[in-house]
C-alpha positions in Angstrom: -0.5 -3.9 -9.5 1.5 -7.0 -10.6 1.8 -8.1 -6.9 -2.0 -7.9 -6.4 -2.6 -9.8 -9.6 0.1 -12.4 -8.6 -1.5 -13.0 -5.4 -4.6 -14.1 -7.2 -7.0 -11.1 -6.8 -9.5 -11.1 -9.7 -11.7 -8.4 -8.3 -11.3 -5.3 -6.1 -13.9 -3.1 -4.4 -12.6 0.4 -4.7 -15.3 2.2 -2.7 -14.0 3.1 0.8 -13.4 6.1 3.0 -10.0 6.6 1.4 -11.0 6.4 -2.3 -10.8 10.2 -2.8 -7.6 10.7 -0.7 -5.8 11.6 -4.0 -8.8 13.3 -5.6 -10.6 12.4 -8.8 -7.2 12.0 -10.5 -6.3 9.2 -8.0 -9.6 7.4 -8.8 -8.9 7.7 -12.6 -5.4 6.4 -12.2 -6.4 3.5 -10.0 -9.2 2.4 -12.4 -6.9 2.7 -15.5 -4.2 0.6 -13.6 -6.7 -2.1 -12.7 -8.1 -2.3 -16.2 -4.5 -2.4 -17.7 -3.8 -5.4 -15.4 -7.1 -7.2 -16.1 -8.4 -6.8 -12.5 -12.2 -6.3 -12.3 -13.4 -3.6 -9.9 -16.5 -1.9 -8.6 -17.1 1.1 -6.4 -15.5 4.0 -8.2 -16.0 4.8 -12.0 -14.7 6.9 -14.8 -18.0 7.8 -16.1 -21.6 8.0 -14.7 -22.6 5.3 -17.4 -20.0 2.9 -16.0 -21.5 3.4 -12.5 -24.8 2.0 -13.8 -23.4 -1.3 -14.9 -23.9 -4.4 -12.7 -20.7 -6.2 -12.0 -21.2 -10.0 -12.1 -18.4 -12.4 -11.1 -18.5 -16.1 -11.8 -17.1 -18.4 -9.2 -17.4 -21.9 -10.3 -21.1 -22.6 -11.0 -22.1 -19.4 -9.1 -22.8 -16.0 -10.6 -22.5 -13.2 -8.1 -23.7 -9.6 -8.7 -21.5 -7.2 -6.6 -22.3 -3.8 -5.4 -19.7 -1.6 -3.6 -20.5 1.6 -1.9 -19.2 3.8 1.0 -21.0 6.1 3.4 -18.4 8.7 3.4 -14.9 9.6 2.3 -12.1 11.6 4.1 -11.8 14.1 1.3 -13.9 16.8 -0.1 -13.8 17.1 -4.0 -14.6 20.5 -5.4 
């Protein structure tokens, strides 16, 4: 995560067809690491309540609301 932060990433979309490759524990670990490194994110969440929050990113004078989603994943979660 340090390399991602060092490259200047401020926000990552985590919704994609690979987001469940390591199951729910993989999502949880990814979110906790992003939070620990101060990298904002959207697309996968720790709680249903977090999924309801609107992510807004400020870029200069602009405020942009971001929505991340995926049509499907490669994994089945039981």
